[in-house]
C-alpha positions, 0 to 999 in steps of 0.5 A: 867266331868269338866267344860273344857270338857263341853266346848270342846264338846259345842265349837265343836257341835256349830261350826258343826251345824252352817256350817250346817245352813250356808250351808242352808243359802246359798242354800236357797238364791242360789234358791232364786236368780232364783226366784224359787217357788212352789205351795208347797214352795213359795217364801215367805216361802223360803224367811223366811226359809232363814232368820231363817237359818241365823239368827240361824246359827249367833247365833250359831256362837256366842256361838261358839265363847263364848265357844271358848273363856271362855274354859280354855283348851285354852287361846284365848282372846276375840279380836280374835274372830273378828281380824285376827291374833290376836292369837298365837294359830292355827294363819291362821286357828282361822283367817279365823274363824274370818274372817267368823264371821266378814262378817256374822255380816256384812250381819246382821247388813246391813240386820238389817239396810236394810231401811236405805240402797240403794239397791245396798249397801245392795246387794253389803255386803250381797253376802259377805255371798258367801265368808264367806262359803268357809271361814268357811269351810276351818276354820272348816277343818284347826282348828277343831280337829274332822276333822279325824272323819269319821262323821265330814268328811260326814257332811263336804262333804255333805254340799261341795256337796249341795252348788256346786250342788245349784251353778250347777243349778243356773249357768245352768239356765244362757244364758251367756256362759262365766258365765256358763264356769267360774263358773263351772271352779271356782267350780272345782278348788275349790273343788279340792284345798278343796280335796287336803288340806285335803288329805294332811293336816289335815287327816295326822299325826301331823296336829295339831302341824302344825296347830300351837297347842303347842305340849304341848297342843296337848298330853294333849289333847288327855289326855283329850279326854281319860279321858272323 
């Protein structure tokens, strides 16, 4: 097994685990907005777990970026990890990853300097994590070469179900009927769009080329996995 094989697996592993941890961060954040707590799970413990999951997810995304950039299989420059459309390789889906990483960094940096910001400013930036999650999900679905694997699809489905359940529960607690209906409609539309995208995109033959992978690399990637 060559270094490229190792980086290839590390890139995918860190990306998948980061999505799981980000999902956990989102779910705990939603629970926290309702100030939910119990004798077994006091708010202090929930808040600490939420913070640690967020930090670990960010660290894994950073590792994901490093392994992606250093992998000699595809030439992706470091700038592409921060600047959308800075790479010709799967430009749309790589750009979604860059956007998700930028959002995570914005939330992390503002959290570190929270004492120097107004609560309103900090909260406005912190809410970006709820945009980061669907962007990261679509990045993984669109650019991940393992999207068609059953266990990867199961993980993605589990993450989607967890977030939907948390948001649905949170909406059920609001007294504002308009907000509740709008939120549930947004959930339904977003879930439907994601399902359609997966069915007509990543699950179909030839998606790698359609996603922006050079045909020569598609053949080489298949050969690499056969040789492992």
